[in-house]
Every structure is written in C-alpha cells, then in structure tokens.
C-alpha positions in Angstrom: -24.3 80.0 96.9 -22.8 82.6 99.1 -21.9 80.0 101.7 -19.9 78.0 99.1 -17.9 81.1 98.1 -17.3 81.8 101.8 -16.1 78.3 102.5 -13.7 78.4 99.5 -12.3 81.7 100.8 -11.3 79.8 104.0 -8.8 77.8 101.9 -6.5 80.8 101.4 -3.7 81.4 103.9 -4.8 84.7 105.3 -4.9 85.3 109.0 -8.7 85.3 109.2 -8.9 82.1 107.1 -6.6 80.4 109.6 -8.8 81.6 112.4 -12.0 80.3 110.7 -10.4 76.9 110.1 -9.4 76.8 113.8 -12.9 77.6 114.9 -14.4 75.0 112.6 -12.1 72.4 114.0 -12.7 73.4 117.6 -16.5 73.4 117.0 -16.5 69.9 115.5 -14.3 68.6 118.3 -16.6 70.0 121.0 -19.7 68.5 119.2 -18.0 65.1 118.9 -17.0 65.2 122.6 -20.5 66.2 123.7 -22.1 63.4 121.7 -19.7 60.8 123.1 -20.1 62.0 126.7 -23.8 61.2 126.6 -22.9 57.5 126.8 -20.3 57.7 129.6 -21.1 57.7 133.3 -18.6 59.8 135.2 -18.6 57.6 138.3 -16.0 56.6 140.9 -14.6 53.2 140.1 -15.2 53.3 136.4 -12.4 53.7 133.8 -12.0 55.1 130.3 -9.4 54.7 127.6 -9.3 57.4 124.9 -7.6 56.1 121.8 -6.0 58.8 119.6 -6.9 61.7 122.0 -3.6 63.5 121.3 -3.8 66.5 123.6 -6.1 64.9 126.2 -8.8 67.6 125.9 -11.6 65.0 125.9 -10.5 63.2 129.0 -9.9 66.4 131.0 -13.6 66.9 131.5 -14.1 63.9 133.7 -13.9 64.4 137.4 -14.5 60.9 139.0 -13.7 58.5 136.2 -10.2 57.0 136.0 -9.0 58.1 132.6 -6.1 57.0 130.3 -5.1 58.0 126.8 -3.0 56.5 124.0 -1.9 58.3 120.8 0.5 57.7 118.0 2.1 61.1 118.6 3.3 59.7 121.9 4.7 56.5 120.6 1.6 54.2 120.7 0.6 52.9 117.3 -2.8 51.1 118.0 -2.5 49.4 114.6 0.1 47.3 116.4 -2.0 46.8 119.6 -3.2 48.6 122.7 -0.6 48.4 125.5 -3.1 47.6 128.4 -4.1 44.4 130.1 -7.3 42.5 129.2 -10.6 43.5 130.8 -9.2 46.8 132.1 -11.7 49.5 131.0 -15.4 50.2 131.2 -15.3 52.6 128.2 -13.1 53.0 125.2 -13.4 55.9 122.8 -12.2 56.3 119.2 -13.3 59.8 118.4 -12.4 60.7 114.8 -9.8 58.0 114.8 -11.1 54.8 113.1 -11.0 56.4 109.6 -7.3 56.9 110.0 -6.5 53.3 110.9 -5.0 50.9 108.4 -6.0 47.8 110.4 -9.3 48.9 111.9 -10.7 45.3 112.4 -7.6 44.5 114.5 -8.0 47.7 116.5 -11.6 46.9 117.3 -10.6 43.4 118.5 -8.0 45.1 120.7 -10.7 47.4 122.1 -12.8 44.3 122.8 -9.9 42.8 124.6 -9.2 45.7 126.9 -12.9 46.4 127.7 -14.5 44.8 130.8 -17.4 42.5 130.3 -20.4 44.6 129.2 -18.0 47.5 128.4 -18.8 50.2 125.9 -16.9 51.3 122.8 -17.8 54.7 121.5 -16.8 55.7 117.9 -17.3 58.9 116.0 -16.3 59.1 112.4 -17.2 61.3 109.4 -19.3 60.0 106.6 -18.0 59.9 103.1 -20.1 62.9 102.1 -18.1 65.0 104.6 -14.9 64.6 102.5 -15.4 67.7 100.4 -16.2 69.8 103.4 -13.2 68.5 105.4 -10.9 69.4 102.5 -12.0 73.0 102.7 -10.7 73.5 106.2 -8.3 70.7 107.0 -5.5 70.2 104.5 -3.6 67.0 104.2 -6.0 64.9 106.2 -5.3 61.2 105.9 -8.5 59.3 106.0 -7.8 55.7 105.0 -11.5 54.9 104.5 -15.0 55.9 105.4 -17.7 53.9 107.2 -21.5 53.6 107.3 -23.9 52.1 109.8 -23.7 48.7 108.0 -19.9 48.5 108.9 -20.7 48.4 112.6 -23.6 45.9 112.5 -22.2 42.4 113.4 -18.8 43.5 114.6 -17.5 40.3 116.3 -17.8 40.5 120.1 -20.0 43.6 120.0 -23.7 44.5 119.9 -24.6 47.7 118.1 -26.4 49.7 120.9 -26.8 53.1 119.2 -26.2 54.6 115.8 -26.8 58.3 115.0 -25.7 61.1 112.8 -24.9 64.7 113.7 -23.5 67.9 112.2 -25.9 68.0 109.3 -25.5 64.2 108.7 -21.7 64.6 108.0 -20.6 62.7 111.2 -21.8 59.6 112.9 -21.8 58.3 116.4 -21.6 54.5 117.1 -22.0 52.9 120.5 -21.0 49.2 120.7 -21.4 47.1 123.8 -19.1 44.2 124.5 -21.0 40.8 124.5 
C-alpha cells in the first residue's frame, strides 16, 4: 500500500509533486508514441495526419514521411470536420484524443474520408479502469467517454487490424485499416 500513499502525495501542489506529475505525463506520451510508431512506415512519398497532436512532438520524429497536424488549440475543431481533401493521407493518428470527442463516430468518418485507400487509422485511448489513476496526476481532464475493443469492431469503412493494451492494461492501441 506504500505505492497508493505515494501516488496520493503527488496530488499536492509541492514542487516535487509537480515534477512527478510531469514525468508521468511525459512517460505515458512516449509510450503512446512508441506503440503507434510501430505501425507507421517512415518512407518517402507517404503522408501522416496527427489529429490532436498539440505541440507536434509526435510528428517531429519522422524524417521522410510528409507530416501534418490539426489541433483544437490552433483553431481546428475536428468535431466539426477535418480540413483536408478526400484520400490525402496514408496514416491518421488519434493519440489520446478519441476519449475527448463529443462526436467520435463523425470524426472516425472524417478520418476515413481523408485516408487513402488501404490507409491506416491508429488510435490510443485509456481504458475506463485508468480513470482513478489519471485523476491522481492530471487534474481537470475532460474525458467524454471510454472505449473497449468491442467499440472498434465493425466501425463502418474500417477493418480492425490490431488491438492491444499497454501500460499495465490501462491504455489500448487500436489499428484500423480503411476498406
């Protein structure tokens, strides 16, 4: 039970608590990025759209791939649509984004629209059981809903190519291929 006490201590606003929260957030982002990158080929002529990437950290790591990003913080609300032409991208990523969306079925249809034929949509999202842990280190998070594997089976226009969990089963990785 020592670890529970230690996690509760992180909720206080002392300098080392802020540091620990920052490290936890950084670690989870890096794990999420690493899991997603396993399904992306960094090749000349291919393109990637990162939805909700905010600071662009994820797309910075690609050298040959043509990369683009959209984020609400920069005036693009994907709940209203993705401002790109049809059949533009080989890969679209929603890394820790889908749980924040109010109209997620519409956004997945928009991802389908902007993906090339046989394109790949990569999603990471926390599981419901991660909620209590997230509250310990990330105040005021706004998750609209949580998902499970069953929510990604039979998504119109996509075939579930891969489903897996990581970070002690608290997060999930979903790879959907456009059909």
